[in-house]
C-alpha positions as CSV (number, residue, x, y, z in Angstrom):
1,M,0.1,-0.3,0.2
2,K,1.3,3.5,-1.2
3,K,1.5,5.6,1.5
4,L,0.8,9.3,1.0
5,L,2.4,11.6,2.4
6,K,1.3,15.5,2.6
7,E,4.1,17.8,4.2
8,G,4.0,21.8,4.5
9,F,0.8,24.4,5.0
10,T,-2.1,24.6,2.5
11,L,-2.7,28.4,1.2
12,I,-5.7,28.3,3.9
13,E,-3.8,27.4,7.0
14,L,-1.5,29.7,6.0
15,V,-3.7,33.0,5.5
16,I,-5.3,32.2,8.8
17,I,-2.0,32.2,10.8
18,M,-1.4,35.6,9.0
19,V,-5.1,37.3,10.3
20,V,-4.0,35.9,13.6
21,L,-0.5,37.7,13.5
22,G,-1.8,40.7,12.0
23,I,-4.4,41.1,15.0
24,L,-1.5,40.3,17.5
25,A,0.4,43.6,15.9
26,A,-3.1,45.8,16.0
27,V,-3.6,45.0,19.4
28,A,0.4,45.3,20.7
29,I,1.5,48.1,18.9
30,P,-0.9,50.7,20.2
31,K,0.1,49.3,23.9
32,M,3.6,49.8,22.8
33,G,3.1,53.6,22.3
34,N,1.6,54.1,25.5
35,T,4.0,52.4,27.2
36,I,6.9,54.5,25.6
37,T,4.9,57.8,26.3
38,S,4.2,57.0,29.9
39,S,7.7,55.9,30.5
40,E,8.9,59.8,28.8
41,E,6.2,61.2,31.4
42,A,7.6,59.8,34.3
43,A,11.8,60.4,32.8
44,E,10.3,64.2,32.3
45,D,8.8,63.9,36.2
46,S,12.0,63.3,37.7
47,V,13.6,65.6,35.5
48,I,10.8,68.4,37.3
49,A,11.0,66.7,40.6
50,S,15.2,67.2,40.7
51,L,14.7,70.9,39.3
52,R,12.3,72.0,42.1
53,S,14.7,70.3,44.9
54,A,18.1,72.0,43.5
55,V,16.4,75.2,43.5
56,E,14.9,74.9,46.7
57,V,18.5,73.6,47.7
58,Y,19.5,77.0,46.1
59,A,17.7,79.5,48.3
60,M,18.3,77.7,51.5
61,D,22.1,78.5,50.7
62,Q,21.0,82.0,49.3
63,V,19.6,82.6,52.8
64,V,22.4,81.0,54.8
65,A,25.2,83.1,52.6
66,N,23.1,86.9,52.5
67,S,19.9,86.3,54.6
68,V,17.8,87.0,51.7
69,K,15.6,83.9,49.5
70,S,16.6,84.5,46.1
71,Y,16.2,81.5,43.2
72,P,18.9,80.9,40.5
73,D,18.3,82.2,36.9
74,N,19.1,78.5,35.4
75,P,17.7,76.2,38.0
76,F,19.8,73.4,35.3
77,E,23.0,75.0,37.2
78,E,21.9,74.0,40.7
79,M,21.3,70.3,39.8
80,D,24.2,67.6,40.6
81,K,23.3,66.1,37.6
82,V,22.4,67.8,34.6
83,P,19.5,65.3,32.3
84,E,21.2,63.8,29.2
85,G,20.2,66.1,26.3
86,Y,20.8,69.6,27.9
87,G,21.3,72.5,25.7
88,A,20.8,76.3,27.1
89,D,19.5,78.1,24.4
90,V,17.4,76.1,21.1
91,V,15.5,72.5,21.9
92,D,15.5,71.2,18.4
93,E,16.4,67.5,18.7
94,D,15.1,64.3,20.6
95,G,15.6,64.4,24.3
96,E,17.0,67.3,24.3
97,W,16.0,70.0,27.4
98,G,16.5,73.6,27.4
99,L,15.4,77.0,29.1
100,E,13.4,79.1,26.4
101,A,13.3,83.0,28.1
102,H,10.3,84.6,27.9
103,N,10.4,88.0,29.6
104,A,12.9,89.5,33.0
105,L,10.3,87.4,35.6
106,S,10.1,84.1,33.8
107,C,11.5,82.0,31.2
108,H,9.9,78.0,30.4
109,I,11.8,74.7,30.7
110,V,11.6,72.9,27.4
111,H,11.9,69.4,26.1
112,Q,11.3,67.7,23.0
113,R,10.2,63.8,23.2
114,N,10.9,60.8,20.3
115,D,7.9,62.2,19.2
116,N,9.3,65.6,18.5
117,T,6.3,66.8,20.8
118,K,7.7,69.3,22.8
119,Y,6.7,70.1,26.3
120,R,7.2,73.4,28.6
121,W,7.1,74.2,32.2
122,S,7.0,77.1,32.9
123,Y,9.7,78.8,35.8
124,T,9.8,82.2,37.7
125,Y,13.0,83.9,38.7
126,S,10.9,85.4,41.5
127,T,10.2,82.7,43.4
128,G,11.5,79.6,42.2
129,A,7.6,78.2,40.8
130,I,8.4,75.4,38.4
131,G,4.4,74.8,37.1
132,D,3.0,72.3,34.8
133,R,3.4,70.5,31.9
134,T,2.2,72.0,29.0
135,V,2.5,71.1,25.3
136,A,5.0,73.5,23.8
137,Y,4.0,73.6,20.0
């Protein structure tokens, strides 16, 4: 008796596998995008918390030295560890941090994310206050 061996997959089986993989990719890719966004937000929150802390340490040092509470013009210069990608003037590449001069009373701390959106926080020289995150442009 002759033995018939069928090796390989039929076209229908391959199409079904491709459809299943397509569905899995459609579900996984948006989840990965959300993960990247949330990790960038967490990193930004960490840098801003470090900036707030550095500004307050600077102000307390000024009280001890001069009996007057004052805040730095550039909060990045008071950090123990400046974030990677810090450039003081123009923020135009992914991951860069910087300051944009606004007026004599305040400026903006700016960060460009990997998707090229820029976020900023207001910084007031007289109070050392750093505002909430907003989309820059």
